[in-house]
MINU-313023 format. One line per 2 residues: number of its first residue (from 0); for each residue y, x, z of N, C-alpha, C. Coordinates in steps of 0.05 Angstrom, whole numbers, plus 32768, in hexadecimal, padded with zeros to 4 digits. Last residue first. Layout:
N
NUM) Y X Z Y X Z Y X Z | ...
This chain:
87
86) 83B4 9417 8B8B 83A4 9429 8B7A 8388 942B 8B83 | 83C9 93F9 8BB4 83C3 93EB 8B9B 83B1 93FC 8B89
84) 83D2 941F 8BDB 83BF 9409 8BE1 83B6 93FC 8BC7 | 83F7 943F 8BC1 83DD 944B 8BC9 83C9 9435 8BCE
82) 8420 9419 8BBD 8414 9425 8BA5 83F9 9431 8BAB | 842C 9411 8BF2 8421 93FB 8BE2 8415 9405 8BC9
80) 8440 9444 8BFE 8428 943A 8C0C 841B 9423 8BFD | 846D 9443 8BDD 8458 9457 8BD8 843E 944F 8BE6
78) 848C 941B 8BF6 8482 9417 8BDB 846B 942A 8BD4 | 847E 940A 8C38 8487 941E 8C26 847C 9418 8C0A
76) 848C 93CB 8C56 8479 93DE 8C4A 8488 93F2 8C39 | 8497 939F 8C8B 84A2 93B2 8C79 848C 93C5 8C6F
74) 8490 935A 8C94 8483 9374 8C98 848F 9386 8C83 | 84B0 9325 8CB8 84AB 9334 8CA0 849E 934F 8CA7
72) 8499 92F0 8CE3 84AD 9301 8CD8 84A5 930E 8CBE | 8455 92EC 8CF5 8470 92E5 8CFA 8483 92F9 8CEE
70) 8421 92DD 8CCB 842D 92F3 8CD9 844B 92EC 8CDC | 840E 92B4 8CAB 8402 92B7 8CC6 840C 92D0 8CD4
68) 841F 92D4 8C6D 8418 92BC 8C7C 8409 92C3 8C96 | 8451 9304 8C69 8434 9300 8C67 842E 92E7 8C78
66) 8486 931B 8C46 847E 9305 8C58 8461 92FF 8C54 | 849F 935C 8C41 848B 9349 8C38 8486 9334 8C4E
64) 84CA 938B 8C27 84C7 9377 8C3D 84B5 9360 8C33 | 84C5 93CD 8C16 84BF 93B2 8C0D 84BB 93A0 8C26
62) 84E8 9405 8C01 84DF 93F6 8C19 84DC 93D9 8C11 | 84D5 943A 8BD6 84E3 9421 8BDB 84D8 9415 8BF4
60) 84DE 9480 8BC3 84D0 946A 8BD1 84E2 9452 8BD3 | 84F3 94AD 8BAF 84EB 9499 8B9B 84E0 9480 8BA8
58) 8522 94BB 8BE2 8512 94C5 8BCC 850C 94AF 8BB8 | 8526 9486 8C13 8529 94A2 8C0C 8518 94AA 8BF4
56) 852D 9445 8BF5 8527 9456 8C0C 852B 9473 8C03 | 8545 9405 8BDF 8540 9422 8BDC 853B 942F 8BF6
54) 8521 93C7 8BE7 8539 93D8 8BE8 8531 93F5 8BE6 | 850F 9384 8BE0 8508 93A0 8BD9 8522 93B0 8BDA
52) 84F6 9349 8BFE 850C 935B 8BFA 8501 9377 8BF2 | 84C9 9329 8BFD 84E2 931D 8C04 84FA 932F 8BFD
50) 848C 931E 8BE1 84A1 9332 8BE3 84BB 9324 8BE7 | 8458 92FF 8C04 846E 92FC 8BF1 8484 9311 8BF6
48) 8414 9318 8C0B 842D 930D 8C14 8441 930C 8BFE | 83D2 9324 8C21 83E3 931D 8C0B 83FD 9310 8C16
46) 83C7 9358 8C53 83C1 933F 8C45 83D5 933A 8C2F | 83D2 938A 8C65 83D0 9374 8C79 83CA 9359 8C6D
44) 83D7 93AB 8C39 83C2 93B1 8C4C 83BE 939B 8C61 | 83E6 9379 8C05 83ED 938F 8C18 83D6 9395 8C2A
42) 83F5 935E 8BC7 83E0 9364 8BDB 83E8 937C 8BEB | 842B 9332 8BBA 841F 934C 8BB9 8409 934F 8BCE
40) 8454 9305 8B94 8440 930A 8BA8 8433 9325 8BA4 | 849C 9302 8B8B 8480 9305 8B81 846D 9309 8B99
38) 84CC 9304 8BA3 84C1 92EA 8B9E 84A4 92EB 8B94 | 84DF 933F 8B82 84E5 932C 8B98 84DB 9311 8B90
36) 84D6 9368 8B5D 84C0 9356 8B64 84C6 9342 8B7A | 84F1 9394 8B48 84F9 9379 8B40 84E5 9363 8B48
34) 84D6 93BF 8B60 84F3 93BC 8B64 84FC 93A0 8B5C | 84A2 93BF 8B4C 84A7 93B6 8B68 84C5 93B0 8B6C
32) 84A9 93D6 8B1A 84A0 93BA 8B1C 84A6 93AF 8B38 | 84B9 9409 8B2B 84CB 93F9 8B1A 84C3 93DB 8B1B
30) 848B 9419 8B47 84A5 9416 8B55 84B8 9405 8B45 | 8465 941A 8B1D 8461 9409 8B34 847B 9404 8B43
28) 847C 9442 8AFB 8478 9427 8AF2 8475 9413 8B09 | 8479 946E 8B1F 8493 9465 8B14 8491 9448 8B0A
26) 8442 9472 8B27 8454 946C 8B3E 846E 9461 8B33 | 8432 947E 8AF2 8428 9466 8B00 843A 945E 8B17
24) 844B 94AF 8AEB 8452 9498 8ADA 8449 947E 8AE6 | 8430 94CD 8B12 844D 94C9 8B14 8457 94B2 8B03
22) 83FC 94CA 8AFD 8402 94BE 8B17 8420 94B9 8B1A | 8403 94E7 8ACE 83FB 94CB 8ACC 8401 94BD 8AE6
20) 8412 9519 8AE3 8425 950B 8AD1 841D 94ED 8AD0 | 83E2 9525 8AFE 83FC 9522 8B0D 8410 9513 8AFD
18) 83BE 9528 8AD3 83BA 9514 8AE9 83D4 9510 8AF8 | 83D4 9552 8AB6 83D3 9538 8AAA 83CF 9522 8ABF
16) 83CC 957B 8ADB 83E7 9575 8AD2 83E8 9559 8AC6 | 8394 957C 8ADC 83A3 9575 8AF5 83BF 956D 8AEE
14) 8389 958B 8AA7 837F 9572 8AB1 838E 9569 8ACA | 83A1 95BE 8AA7 83AA 95AA 8A94 83A2 958E 8A9E
12) 8382 95D9 8ACD 839E 95D5 8AD2 83A9 95BF 8AC0 | 8350 95D7 8AB1 8353 95CA 8ACB 8370 95C5 8AD2
10) 835E 95F7 8A84 8355 95DB 8A81 8357 95CB 8A9B | 836B 9628 8A9C 837F 9619 8A8C 8377 95FC 8A89
8) 8339 9635 8AB1 8350 9631 8AC3 8366 9621 8AB5 | 831C 963C 8A81 8314 9628 8A95 832B 9621 8AA8
6) 8338 9667 8A6B 8337 964D 8A5C 832F 9637 8A70 | 832F 968E 8A91 834A 9686 8A8C 834A 966B 8A7E
4) 82F7 9693 8A8C 8303 968B 8AA6 831F 9680 8AA1 | 82F3 96A4 8A57 82E6 968B 8A5F 82F2 9681 8A79
2) 830E 96D5 8A5A 8318 96C0 8A49 830C 96A5 8A50 | 82EE 96F4 8A7A 8307 96EA 8A85 8314 96D4 8A74
0) 82C4 96FD 8A55 82BF 96F0 8A6E 82D9 96E4 8A79
């Protein structure tokens, strides 16, 4: 009986570990692509805009300056928030 429980727990842990590893790889790839994306267009929570500047922030996060049509000035976004919006 305990062998079945242990096996089930191991499978669930393994699946969660794989999900976290996949998410970390997706974030890393997204941030690497974002780092060299000045001039590219990106979909944001406020609409589609042009990436004007990307700079480092605390930890693994990036700060992205986006020019969105019909909005004065630039809007700053966290790279992690853009990843969540894109996912």
